[in-house]
C-alpha positions in Angstrom: -0.1 -0.1 0.0 2.8 2.4 0.9 4.4 2.3 -2.6 1.3 2.8 -4.2 0.2 5.9 -2.1 3.8 7.2 -2.7 3.4 7.0 -6.4 0.1 8.8 -6.2 1.5 11.5 -3.9 4.6 12.1 -6.3 2.4 12.5 -9.3 0.1 15.0 -7.8 2.8 16.9 -6.2 4.7 17.3 -9.4 1.4 18.2 -11.3 0.7 21.0 -8.7 4.4 22.3 -9.2 4.1 22.3 -13.0 3.3 25.8 -14.0 1.1 24.6 -17.1 -0.2 21.5 -15.2 0.6 19.5 -18.2 0.0 16.0 -17.4 2.1 14.5 -20.2 5.0 16.5 -19.1 4.5 15.3 -15.6 4.3 11.7 -16.3 7.5 12.1 -18.8 9.4 13.4 -15.9 8.4 11.3 -13.0 7.0 8.3 -14.9 10.4 6.4 -15.1 11.1 6.7 -11.3 7.4 5.4 -10.4 7.8 2.5 -12.7 11.4 1.5 -11.6 10.6 1.8 -7.8 7.3 -0.2 -8.4 8.9 -2.9 -10.4 11.8 -3.5 -8.3 9.7 -3.7 -5.3 7.3 -6.0 -7.0 10.2 -8.1 -8.2 11.7 -8.3 -4.5 8.5 -9.4 -3.1 7.7 -11.6 -6.1 10.7 -13.6 -5.3 8.8 -15.3 -2.4 6.8 -17.2 -5.0 9.8 -19.5 -5.2 9.4 -20.4 -1.7 8.6 -23.9 -0.7 6.2 -22.7 2.3 2.6 -21.9 1.1 2.2 -18.9 3.3 5.4 -17.2 2.0 4.5 -18.1 -1.8 0.9 -16.5 -1.3 2.4 -13.4 0.3 4.6 -13.3 -2.7 1.6 -13.4 -5.1 -0.5 -10.9 -3.3 2.2 -8.1 -2.9 3.7 -8.5 -6.2 0.2 -8.1 -8.1 -0.9 -5.6 -5.5 2.0 -3.4 -6.1 1.6 -3.8 -10.1 -2.2 -2.8 -9.8 -1.2 0.2 -7.7 1.4 1.1 -10.4 -1.4 1.0 -13.1 -3.7 3.0 -11.2 -1.2 5.6 -10.6 -0.3 5.8 -14.3 -3.7 5.4 -15.9 -6.4 6.1 -13.3 -4.8 9.1 -11.5 -4.1 11.2 -14.6 -7.5 10.7 -15.9 -9.1 11.9 -12.6 -6.6 14.9 -12.5 -7.5 15.8 -16.3 -11.1 15.5 -15.4 -10.8 17.8 -12.4 -8.9 20.3 -14.3 -12.0 20.8 -16.6 
């Protein structure tokens, strides 16, 4: 949850700082960092999938998919909401 919230905060903060409030410029500037941090965290937790213990394996699946879902929401849903709010 924390990395997903942070991604949204970074996007909104950068969007507010941008003088023209251009979402494509914001995503171009900060998008790589958000994708990289989310992917590395997802891969790190996803490595638990190879565990022999079923509890750890399920934690790996849930956290890996959860982080990727938060990433998609931050890159697709949040810009759409900000563009809608701007109008």
